ZAVEXMI-27403 format. One line per field, with one value per atom (N, C-alpha, C): residue number from 1; residue in one letter; atom name; x, y, z. Coordinates in steps of 0.2 Angstrom, whole numbers. Example, Ala and Ser with C-alpha at 12.3 -4.5 7.8 and 13.67 -1.06 7.14 Angstrom:
<nodes>
i: [1, 1, 1, 2, 2, 2];
aa: [a, a, a, s, s, s];
at: [N, CA, C, N, CA, C];
u: [66, 62, 66, 64, 68, 64];
v: [-28, -22, -16, -11, -5, 0];
w: [39, 39, 39, 35, 36, 39];
</nodes>
This chain:
<nodes>
i: [1, 1, 1, 2, 2, 2, 3, 3, 3, 4, 4, 4, 5, 5, 5, 6, 6, 6, 7, 7, 7, 8, 8, 8, 9, 9, 9, 10, 10, 10, 11, 11, 11, 12, 12, 12, 13, 13, 13, 14, 14, 14, 15, 15, 15, 16, 16, 16, 17, 17, 17, 18, 18, 18, 19, 19, 19, 20, 20, 20, 21, 21, 21, 22, 22, 22, 23, 23, 23, 24, 24, 24, 25, 25, 25, 26, 26, 26, 27, 27, 27, 28, 28, 28, 29, 29, 29, 30, 30, 30, 31, 31, 31, 32, 32, 32, 33, 33, 33, 34, 34, 34, 35, 35, 35, 36, 36, 36, 37, 37, 37, 38, 38, 38, 39, 39, 39, 40, 40, 40, 41, 41, 41, 42, 42, 42, 43, 43, 43, 44, 44, 44, 45, 45, 45, 46, 46, 46, 47, 47, 47, 48, 48, 48, 49, 49, 49, 50, 50, 50, 51, 51, 51, 52, 52, 52, 53, 53, 53, 54, 54, 54, 55, 55, 55, 56, 56, 56, 57, 57, 57, 58, 58, 58, 59, 59, 59, 60, 60, 60, 61, 61, 61, 62, 62, 62, 63, 63, 63, 64, 64, 64, 65, 65, 65, 66, 66, 66, 67, 67, 67, 68, 68, 68, 69, 69, 69, 70, 70, 70, 71, 71, 71, 72, 72, 72, 73, 73, 73, 74, 74, 74, 75, 75, 75, 76, 76, 76, 77, 77, 77, 78, 78, 78, 79, 79, 79, 80, 80, 80, 81, 81, 81, 82, 82, 82, 83, 83, 83, 84, 84, 84, 85, 85, 85, 86, 86, 86, 87, 87, 87, 88, 88, 88, 89, 89, 89, 90, 90, 90, 91, 91, 91, 92, 92, 92, 93, 93, 93, 94, 94, 94, 95, 95, 95, 96, 96, 96, 97, 97, 97, 98, 98, 98, 99, 99, 99, 100, 100, 100, 101, 101, 101, 102, 102, 102, 103, 103, 103, 104, 104, 104, 105, 105, 105, 106, 106, 106, 107, 107, 107, 108, 108, 108, 109, 109, 109, 110, 110, 110, 111, 111, 111, 112, 112, 112, 113, 113, 113, 114, 114, 114, 115, 115, 115, 116, 116, 116, 117, 117, 117, 118, 118, 118, 119, 119, 119, 120, 120, 120, 121, 121, 121, 122, 122, 122, 123, 123, 123, 124, 124, 124, 125, 125, 125, 126, 126, 126, 127, 127, 127, 128, 128, 128, 129, 129, 129, 130, 130, 130, 131, 131, 131, 132, 132, 132, 133, 133, 133, 134, 134, 134, 135, 135, 135, 136, 136, 136, 137, 137, 137, 138, 138, 138, 139, 139, 139, 140, 140, 140, 141, 141, 141, 142, 142, 142, 143, 143, 143, 144, 144, 144, 145, 145, 145, 146, 146, 146, 147, 147, 147, 148, 148, 148, 149, 149, 149, 150, 150, 150, 151, 151, 151, 152, 152, 152, 153, 153, 153, 154, 154, 154, 155, 155, 155, 156, 156, 156, 157, 157, 157, 158, 158, 158, 159, 159, 159, 160, 160, 160, 161, 161, 161, 162, 162, 162, 163, 163, 163, 164, 164, 164, 165, 165, 165, 166, 166, 166, 167, 167, 167, 168, 168, 168, 169, 169, 169, 170, 170, 170, 171, 171, 171, 172, 172, 172, 173, 173, 173, 174, 174, 174, 175, 175, 175, 176, 176, 176, 177, 177, 177, 178, 178, 178, 179, 179, 179, 180, 180, 180, 181, 181, 181, 182, 182, 182, 183, 183, 183, 184, 184, 184, 185, 185, 185, 186, 186, 186, 187, 187, 187, 188, 188, 188, 189, 189, 189, 190, 190, 190, 191, 191, 191, 192, 192, 192, 193, 193, 193, 194, 194, 194, 195, 195, 195, 196, 196, 196, 197, 197, 197, 198, 198, 198, 199, 199, 199, 200, 200, 200, 201, 201, 201, 202, 202, 202, 203, 203, 203, 204, 204, 204, 205, 205, 205, 206, 206, 206, 207, 207, 207, 208, 208, 208, 209, 209, 209, 210, 210, 210, 211, 211, 211, 212, 212, 212, 213, 213, 213, 214, 214, 214, 215, 215, 215, 216, 216, 216, 217, 217, 217, 218, 218, 218, 219, 219, 219, 220, 220, 220, 221, 221, 221, 222, 222, 222];
aa: [m, m, m, k, k, k, k, k, k, f, f, f, f, f, f, k, k, k, s, s, s, f, f, f, p, p, p, l, l, l, v, v, v, l, l, l, m, m, m, l, l, l, l, l, l, l, l, l, s, s, s, v, v, v, s, s, s, s, s, s, f, f, f, a, a, a, m, m, m, k, k, k, k, k, k, t, t, t, i, i, i, v, v, v, v, v, v, s, s, s, a, a, a, s, s, s, e, e, e, p, p, p, d, d, d, a, a, a, k, k, k, i, i, i, y, y, y, k, k, k, n, n, n, g, g, g, k, k, k, f, f, f, i, i, i, g, g, g, t, t, t, g, g, g, q, q, q, v, v, v, e, e, e, i, i, i, v, v, v, i, i, i, v, v, v, s, s, s, n, n, n, s, s, s, c, c, c, a, a, a, t, t, t, i, i, i, e, e, e, v, v, v, r, r, r, k, k, k, i, i, i, g, g, g, y, y, y, l, l, l, t, t, t, q, q, q, k, k, k, v, v, v, k, k, k, f, f, f, c, c, c, n, n, n, n, n, n, k, k, k, y, y, y, s, s, s, a, a, a, k, k, k, p, p, p, p, p, p, k, k, k, a, a, a, y, y, y, f, f, f, f, f, f, e, e, e, m, m, m, i, i, i, r, r, r, d, d, d, d, d, d, s, s, s, y, y, y, d, d, d, a, a, a, s, s, s, i, i, i, r, r, r, s, s, s, d, d, d, i, i, i, a, a, a, n, n, n, n, n, n, d, d, d, i, i, i, e, e, e, l, l, l, k, k, k, t, t, t, s, s, s, k, k, k, s, s, s, e, e, e, d, d, d, e, e, e, a, a, a, w, w, w, k, k, k, l, l, l, i, i, i, n, n, n, q, q, q, i, i, i, v, v, v, t, t, t, s, s, s, y, y, y, f, f, f, d, d, d, v, v, v, i, i, i, e, e, e, i, i, i, t, t, t, d, d, d, k, k, k, e, e, e, t, t, t, g, g, g, y, y, y, l, l, l, r, r, r, t, t, t, a, a, a, w, w, w, v, v, v, a, a, a, q, q, q, s, s, s, f, f, f, k, k, k, q, q, q, n, n, n, t, t, t, i, i, i, r, r, r, t, t, t, r, r, r, f, f, f, i, i, i, v, v, v, k, k, k, e, e, e, a, a, a, s, s, s, t, t, t, n, n, n, p, p, p, l, l, l, t, t, t, y, y, y, k, k, k, m, m, m, k, k, k, l, l, l, v, v, v, s, s, s, e, e, e, y, y, y, s, s, s, g, g, g, a, a, a, p, p, p, g, g, g, t, t, t, s, s, s, i, i, i, k, k, k, r, r, r, d, d, d, e, e, e, q, q, q, y, y, y, r, r, r, e, e, e, w, w, w, d, d, d, r, r, r, v, v, v, l, l, l, r, r, r, k, k, k, y, y, y, a, a, a, n, n, n, i, i, i, i, i, i, s, s, s, e, e, e, l, l, l, t, t, t, t, t, t, r, r, r, l, l, l, k, k, k];
at: [N, CA, C, N, CA, C, N, CA, C, N, CA, C, N, CA, C, N, CA, C, N, CA, C, N, CA, C, N, CA, C, N, CA, C, N, CA, C, N, CA, C, N, CA, C, N, CA, C, N, CA, C, N, CA, C, N, CA, C, N, CA, C, N, CA, C, N, CA, C, N, CA, C, N, CA, C, N, CA, C, N, CA, C, N, CA, C, N, CA, C, N, CA, C, N, CA, C, N, CA, C, N, CA, C, N, CA, C, N, CA, C, N, CA, C, N, CA, C, N, CA, C, N, CA, C, N, CA, C, N, CA, C, N, CA, C, N, CA, C, N, CA, C, N, CA, C, N, CA, C, N, CA, C, N, CA, C, N, CA, C, N, CA, C, N, CA, C, N, CA, C, N, CA, C, N, CA, C, N, CA, C, N, CA, C, N, CA, C, N, CA, C, N, CA, C, N, CA, C, N, CA, C, N, CA, C, N, CA, C, N, CA, C, N, CA, C, N, CA, C, N, CA, C, N, CA, C, N, CA, C, N, CA, C, N, CA, C, N, CA, C, N, CA, C, N, CA, C, N, CA, C, N, CA, C, N, CA, C, N, CA, C, N, CA, C, N, CA, C, N, CA, C, N, CA, C, N, CA, C, N, CA, C, N, CA, C, N, CA, C, N, CA, C, N, CA, C, N, CA, C, N, CA, C, N, CA, C, N, CA, C, N, CA, C, N, CA, C, N, CA, C, N, CA, C, N, CA, C, N, CA, C, N, CA, C, N, CA, C, N, CA, C, N, CA, C, N, CA, C, N, CA, C, N, CA, C, N, CA, C, N, CA, C, N, CA, C, N, CA, C, N, CA, C, N, CA, C, N, CA, C, N, CA, C, N, CA, C, N, CA, C, N, CA, C, N, CA, C, N, CA, C, N, CA, C, N, CA, C, N, CA, C, N, CA, C, N, CA, C, N, CA, C, N, CA, C, N, CA, C, N, CA, C, N, CA, C, N, CA, C, N, CA, C, N, CA, C, N, CA, C, N, CA, C, N, CA, C, N, CA, C, N, CA, C, N, CA, C, N, CA, C, N, CA, C, N, CA, C, N, CA, C, N, CA, C, N, CA, C, N, CA, C, N, CA, C, N, CA, C, N, CA, C, N, CA, C, N, CA, C, N, CA, C, N, CA, C, N, CA, C, N, CA, C, N, CA, C, N, CA, C, N, CA, C, N, CA, C, N, CA, C, N, CA, C, N, CA, C, N, CA, C, N, CA, C, N, CA, C, N, CA, C, N, CA, C, N, CA, C, N, CA, C, N, CA, C, N, CA, C, N, CA, C, N, CA, C, N, CA, C, N, CA, C, N, CA, C, N, CA, C, N, CA, C, N, CA, C, N, CA, C, N, CA, C, N, CA, C, N, CA, C, N, CA, C, N, CA, C, N, CA, C, N, CA, C, N, CA, C, N, CA, C, N, CA, C, N, CA, C, N, CA, C, N, CA, C, N, CA, C, N, CA, C, N, CA, C, N, CA, C, N, CA, C, N, CA, C, N, CA, C, N, CA, C, N, CA, C, N, CA, C, N, CA, C, N, CA, C, N, CA, C, N, CA, C, N, CA, C, N, CA, C, N, CA, C, N, CA, C, N, CA, C, N, CA, C, N, CA, C, N, CA, C, N, CA, C, N, CA, C, N, CA, C, N, CA, C, N, CA, C, N, CA, C, N, CA, C, N, CA, C, N, CA, C, N, CA, C, N, CA, C, N, CA, C];
u: [64, 73, 74, 73, 75, 72, 67, 63, 65, 68, 72, 78, 85, 87, 86, 81, 78, 78, 74, 72, 79, 83, 89, 92, 93, 96, 93, 87, 81, 81, 80, 79, 86, 93, 97, 98, 96, 96, 92, 84, 80, 83, 88, 91, 96, 99, 106, 101, 97, 93, 90, 87, 85, 92, 96, 101, 104, 104, 108, 102, 96, 93, 91, 93, 94, 99, 103, 110, 112, 106, 105, 107, 109, 111, 107, 104, 101, 102, 103, 108, 100, 99, 94, 102, 101, 105, 100, 105, 100, 104, 103, 108, 105, 111, 109, 102, 103, 99, 93, 88, 81, 78, 80, 79, 85, 91, 96, 94, 98, 95, 98, 98, 103, 102, 109, 108, 112, 110, 112, 114, 121, 125, 124, 123, 121, 113, 108, 101, 98, 93, 92, 86, 86, 81, 77, 82, 74, 79, 74, 78, 77, 84, 83, 84, 81, 83, 78, 83, 81, 83, 81, 83, 86, 92, 95, 97, 97, 98, 102, 107, 112, 114, 113, 111, 118, 120, 126, 130, 136, 143, 142, 139, 138, 138, 142, 143, 138, 136, 133, 138, 137, 141, 136, 135, 130, 132, 127, 130, 124, 126, 121, 124, 118, 119, 115, 116, 112, 116, 112, 115, 117, 124, 126, 130, 128, 133, 137, 144, 149, 144, 147, 144, 147, 144, 148, 145, 151, 151, 153, 150, 152, 151, 155, 155, 153, 148, 146, 147, 151, 150, 147, 144, 141, 145, 151, 155, 160, 163, 167, 174, 175, 181, 180, 176, 175, 171, 174, 169, 162, 159, 152, 149, 144, 140, 137, 137, 134, 126, 122, 114, 112, 115, 113, 121, 120, 125, 121, 124, 121, 128, 124, 129, 129, 133, 133, 136, 133, 133, 138, 143, 145, 143, 144, 144, 149, 146, 152, 154, 161, 165, 163, 163, 164, 156, 153, 144, 144, 147, 146, 150, 155, 160, 159, 152, 148, 143, 139, 133, 130, 122, 120, 119, 119, 122, 119, 113, 111, 117, 122, 129, 133, 132, 138, 138, 142, 143, 139, 135, 130, 134, 134, 135, 131, 134, 133, 133, 129, 130, 132, 135, 136, 137, 133, 135, 138, 141, 145, 144, 144, 144, 153, 156, 162, 166, 174, 176, 180, 182, 184, 190, 196, 201, 200, 194, 194, 189, 186, 182, 187, 192, 197, 201, 202, 206, 204, 197, 195, 191, 189, 189, 195, 202, 207, 208, 207, 207, 203, 198, 193, 194, 196, 197, 202, 209, 214, 214, 208, 206, 204, 200, 199, 204, 207, 212, 219, 223, 230, 232, 231, 233, 230, 231, 228, 232, 229, 231, 233, 226, 227, 224, 225, 223, 224, 219, 220, 216, 217, 214, 211, 215, 212, 207, 205, 200, 194, 196, 194, 192, 197, 195, 201, 198, 202, 199, 205, 202, 209, 207, 210, 213, 218, 220, 216, 215, 210, 214, 209, 209, 206, 210, 208, 208, 202, 202, 199, 203, 199, 198, 193, 190, 190, 186, 187, 183, 178, 177, 177, 179, 178, 183, 182, 188, 186, 186, 181, 188, 187, 189, 186, 189, 185, 189, 187, 191, 186, 188, 185, 185, 181, 181, 176, 180, 178, 178, 172, 174, 171, 172, 169, 165, 158, 152, 151, 152, 148, 153, 154, 159, 152, 147, 143, 136, 132, 136, 140, 148, 152, 149, 149, 145, 153, 149, 154, 151, 154, 151, 154, 152, 157, 154, 159, 157, 161, 160, 162, 160, 165, 166, 167, 162, 162, 162, 167, 166, 169, 166, 167, 169, 174, 176, 174, 172, 167, 174, 180, 185, 190, 193, 197, 204, 208, 215, 215, 209, 210, 215, 217, 222, 217, 220, 216, 216, 222, 222, 219, 216, 211, 203, 203, 196, 191, 193, 188, 185, 188, 185, 182, 181, 177, 169, 165, 157, 156, 151, 149, 143, 146, 142, 139, 132, 127, 129, 135, 134, 143, 144, 151, 154, 159, 163, 162, 159, 158, 164, 170, 175, 174, 171, 171, 163, 160, 151, 150, 153, 150, 156, 159, 163, 159, 154, 150, 145, 142, 139, 143, 151, 155, 157, 157, 159, 154, 146, 141, 141, 142, 140, 147, 151, 159, 159, 156, 155, 149, 146, 139, 141];
v: [1045, 1043, 1050, 1056, 1064, 1064, 1061, 1061, 1058, 1053, 1049, 1052, 1054, 1058, 1064, 1068, 1073, 1071, 1065, 1062, 1060, 1058, 1053, 1057, 1065, 1066, 1066, 1066, 1068, 1060, 1056, 1048, 1046, 1050, 1049, 1052, 1056, 1060, 1057, 1056, 1052, 1044, 1041, 1034, 1036, 1040, 1042, 1044, 1050, 1050, 1044, 1040, 1034, 1029, 1029, 1025, 1028, 1036, 1038, 1035, 1037, 1034, 1028, 1022, 1015, 1014, 1019, 1018, 1022, 1025, 1028, 1024, 1026, 1023, 1025, 1021, 1025, 1022, 1026, 1026, 1028, 1025, 1027, 1028, 1035, 1039, 1039, 1037, 1038, 1041, 1044, 1046, 1045, 1042, 1041, 1045, 1052, 1059, 1057, 1058, 1057, 1064, 1070, 1076, 1080, 1075, 1080, 1080, 1085, 1087, 1084, 1083, 1079, 1084, 1087, 1091, 1084, 1087, 1085, 1090, 1088, 1097, 1100, 1104, 1110, 1112, 1107, 1109, 1103, 1106, 1102, 1099, 1090, 1087, 1081, 1083, 1080, 1077, 1074, 1073, 1066, 1064, 1057, 1052, 1052, 1045, 1048, 1048, 1050, 1045, 1044, 1041, 1044, 1043, 1048, 1044, 1048, 1046, 1049, 1045, 1049, 1044, 1050, 1046, 1045, 1042, 1040, 1046, 1045, 1049, 1056, 1056, 1062, 1059, 1065, 1064, 1066, 1066, 1070, 1070, 1076, 1077, 1077, 1072, 1071, 1075, 1079, 1083, 1082, 1080, 1080, 1084, 1089, 1092, 1093, 1095, 1095, 1101, 1105, 1108, 1105, 1104, 1101, 1095, 1095, 1089, 1091, 1087, 1088, 1088, 1093, 1091, 1084, 1080, 1076, 1077, 1074, 1073, 1068, 1065, 1061, 1062, 1058, 1060, 1055, 1053, 1046, 1048, 1043, 1047, 1041, 1040, 1034, 1037, 1032, 1033, 1027, 1027, 1019, 1021, 1025, 1028, 1028, 1026, 1027, 1022, 1019, 1014, 1014, 1009, 1008, 1010, 1017, 1019, 1013, 1012, 1007, 1009, 1004, 1004, 1008, 1009, 1012, 1014, 1021, 1023, 1027, 1025, 1027, 1032, 1036, 1042, 1040, 1040, 1039, 1046, 1050, 1057, 1058, 1063, 1065, 1071, 1071, 1077, 1082, 1089, 1094, 1096, 1096, 1098, 1104, 1109, 1117, 1116, 1116, 1116, 1112, 1107, 1103, 1108, 1112, 1115, 1121, 1124, 1131, 1131, 1136, 1138, 1144, 1142, 1149, 1156, 1159, 1165, 1172, 1177, 1183, 1187, 1186, 1189, 1191, 1184, 1185, 1192, 1197, 1201, 1207, 1205, 1213, 1217, 1223, 1226, 1226, 1226, 1223, 1229, 1233, 1239, 1237, 1239, 1237, 1243, 1245, 1251, 1248, 1253, 1249, 1254, 1252, 1259, 1259, 1255, 1255, 1261, 1263, 1269, 1268, 1271, 1270, 1265, 1267, 1262, 1255, 1255, 1247, 1242, 1247, 1244, 1243, 1246, 1245, 1240, 1240, 1235, 1227, 1228, 1221, 1217, 1223, 1220, 1217, 1222, 1218, 1211, 1209, 1204, 1198, 1200, 1194, 1193, 1198, 1198, 1191, 1195, 1191, 1183, 1181, 1174, 1171, 1174, 1171, 1171, 1178, 1177, 1179, 1176, 1176, 1184, 1185, 1191, 1197, 1205, 1209, 1213, 1214, 1219, 1225, 1228, 1235, 1237, 1242, 1243, 1249, 1255, 1263, 1263, 1263, 1267, 1272, 1278, 1285, 1284, 1281, 1282, 1275, 1271, 1265, 1260, 1260, 1254, 1249, 1244, 1238, 1233, 1231, 1222, 1219, 1211, 1206, 1205, 1202, 1198, 1193, 1191, 1186, 1178, 1175, 1167, 1163, 1161, 1154, 1149, 1143, 1138, 1135, 1128, 1126, 1118, 1116, 1111, 1106, 1101, 1097, 1098, 1104, 1108, 1117, 1118, 1126, 1128, 1135, 1139, 1144, 1143, 1150, 1156, 1161, 1165, 1171, 1172, 1177, 1181, 1186, 1191, 1195, 1200, 1204, 1212, 1215, 1222, 1225, 1230, 1234, 1243, 1247, 1254, 1257, 1263, 1266, 1270, 1269, 1273, 1282, 1279, 1285, 1285, 1292, 1293, 1293, 1294, 1297, 1296, 1289, 1285, 1281, 1278, 1272, 1269, 1269, 1263, 1260, 1253, 1251, 1247, 1246, 1244, 1237, 1232, 1225, 1222, 1219, 1215, 1209, 1203, 1196, 1196, 1196, 1194, 1187, 1184, 1176, 1176, 1172, 1173, 1165, 1163, 1157, 1157, 1153, 1153, 1148, 1141, 1138, 1133, 1134, 1129, 1128, 1123, 1120, 1124, 1128, 1130, 1136, 1140, 1147, 1152, 1156, 1162, 1165, 1168, 1172, 1179, 1180, 1186, 1187, 1180, 1181, 1183, 1190, 1194, 1192, 1192, 1192, 1183, 1180, 1173, 1171, 1177, 1176, 1180, 1177, 1179, 1180, 1184, 1184, 1177, 1175, 1169, 1170, 1166, 1166, 1163, 1160, 1154, 1159, 1156, 1158, 1151, 1151, 1143, 1143, 1136, 1136, 1140, 1139, 1142, 1151, 1155, 1162, 1163, 1158, 1159, 1163, 1162, 1165, 1173, 1174, 1182, 1187, 1188, 1194, 1192, 1186, 1186, 1188, 1186, 1186, 1194, 1199, 1205, 1207, 1208, 1208, 1208, 1201, 1199, 1203, 1204, 1208, 1215, 1219, 1224, 1227, 1225, 1230, 1233];
w: [-645, -643, -639, -643, -642, -633, -632, -625, -620, -624, -617, -615, -620, -620, -614, -616, -611, -605, -604, -597, -593, -597, -592, -587, -588, -582, -576, -578, -570, -568, -572, -573, -567, -569, -567, -558, -559, -552, -547, -549, -544, -542, -547, -545, -539, -541, -538, -530, -530, -524, -518, -524, -522, -518, -522, -520, -513, -513, -507, -501, -502, -498, -495, -500, -498, -494, -492, -491, -482, -482, -475, -470, -464, -457, -452, -449, -443, -435, -432, -425, -420, -416, -409, -403, -403, -399, -393, -387, -379, -376, -369, -363, -357, -352, -344, -340, -343, -340, -346, -343, -348, -351, -349, -350, -353, -355, -357, -366, -366, -374, -380, -386, -391, -397, -399, -407, -411, -417, -422, -428, -428, -432, -430, -423, -421, -418, -421, -421, -416, -411, -407, -410, -407, -412, -407, -399, -394, -387, -383, -375, -376, -371, -368, -373, -378, -385, -391, -395, -403, -408, -414, -419, -425, -425, -430, -437, -443, -449, -452, -456, -460, -466, -470, -478, -479, -485, -487, -490, -489, -490, -486, -480, -476, -468, -465, -458, -454, -447, -441, -434, -432, -426, -420, -416, -410, -404, -401, -396, -389, -385, -378, -372, -371, -365, -361, -354, -348, -342, -340, -336, -330, -328, -322, -324, -330, -332, -338, -340, -345, -351, -357, -363, -367, -370, -372, -381, -385, -392, -395, -400, -405, -412, -417, -424, -428, -432, -434, -443, -448, -455, -458, -463, -467, -473, -474, -480, -479, -487, -487, -483, -481, -477, -470, -467, -460, -458, -451, -448, -450, -450, -451, -443, -444, -437, -435, -428, -423, -424, -423, -423, -418, -413, -405, -401, -400, -397, -390, -384, -376, -374, -371, -367, -359, -357, -350, -349, -346, -343, -338, -337, -332, -328, -321, -317, -320, -320, -320, -314, -316, -309, -307, -311, -310, -307, -309, -306, -300, -297, -292, -287, -289, -285, -282, -286, -285, -282, -281, -280, -286, -285, -288, -284, -286, -280, -282, -279, -282, -279, -276, -275, -280, -284, -289, -294, -296, -300, -300, -292, -292, -286, -285, -279, -273, -269, -261, -256, -255, -251, -243, -240, -233, -229, -223, -219, -214, -210, -204, -198, -191, -186, -184, -186, -184, -187, -185, -186, -193, -197, -205, -203, -198, -196, -195, -192, -189, -194, -197, -203, -208, -211, -215, -213, -206, -204, -206, -203, -203, -209, -213, -223, -226, -223, -227, -222, -216, -214, -216, -218, -219, -227, -231, -238, -240, -235, -235, -236, -229, -227, -233, -238, -245, -251, -253, -256, -255, -259, -256, -259, -263, -267, -267, -263, -264, -270, -277, -281, -280, -280, -275, -270, -265, -259, -256, -257, -256, -248, -244, -239, -238, -240, -240, -245, -252, -254, -255, -249, -248, -253, -256, -264, -263, -264, -262, -268, -272, -278, -276, -277, -276, -285, -283, -291, -291, -300, -301, -298, -296, -294, -301, -304, -309, -305, -306, -306, -313, -315, -320, -319, -323, -322, -329, -328, -336, -342, -341, -346, -345, -340, -339, -333, -335, -332, -327, -320, -317, -313, -315, -311, -308, -301, -297, -293, -291, -288, -284, -278, -273, -275, -274, -278, -270, -266, -261, -263, -263, -264, -259, -256, -250, -255, -253, -256, -253, -245, -240, -236, -230, -227, -219, -222, -217, -219, -216, -212, -218, -213, -218, -220, -225, -230, -236, -238, -243, -247, -255, -260, -261, -262, -261, -266, -270, -275, -278, -277, -279, -287, -290, -296, -297, -304, -304, -312, -315, -323, -325, -331, -333, -341, -343, -349, -355, -351, -355, -357, -356, -358, -353, -353, -347, -349, -342, -344, -347, -347, -351, -344, -347, -343, -342, -336, -333, -337, -342, -345, -351, -352, -358, -357, -357, -356, -360, -364, -370, -371, -367, -366, -361, -358, -350, -351, -347, -347, -339, -339, -330, -329, -324, -320, -315, -316, -309, -304, -304, -299, -296, -289, -286, -283, -285, -281, -274, -270, -264, -260, -262, -256, -256, -259, -260, -258, -257, -255, -248, -245, -237, -237, -239, -239, -237, -242, -239, -234, -233, -226, -222, -220, -214, -214, -220, -220, -217, -218, -216, -206, -206, -198, -193, -196, -192, -193, -198, -198, -196, -193, -190, -185];
</nodes>
């Protein structure tokens, strides 16, 4: 009898474990993009199509990601308080509008050196003309030091905010040389204020509407 009482807690735990396992729910999760990465509670578990197991009285957050597409997320719970999880769930992936509105570019966030044979007055006038054809607001312009900086311009997308600015610095007077930088940053969330510096990171892409500014400056300042 004593042996029975000693082993009872272990038996109870085993029964509870078996009961929990018996009440598990299995969901086949698939995505419209066969190479989309699928995550369960933040952990990568496969691509394209995977089988998700949710044990009794637990929840699982399923996330699907692919570059160029919007990240999608859904939460399933296996308990008496939530709707019964489906046997299958399909993610119809949607193109990322910020990705489609931009291009990958080596000019993003890099100093581009540009030499010109034009006079300082002529070069500075051209620089201002070209920059203002892309950006509406010049935040700082100083001809004496050859420094120009535009204000940030932000564009919000479904799951992202991109902010862009342009910076010009005179690097040398003989020969006349300027360093130019197209600063491109993303926040990873829509509607982010341009003032929230801590939420932005460098982006290796530039919005298409700014993609030609360096090439135009190079051509016209020769």
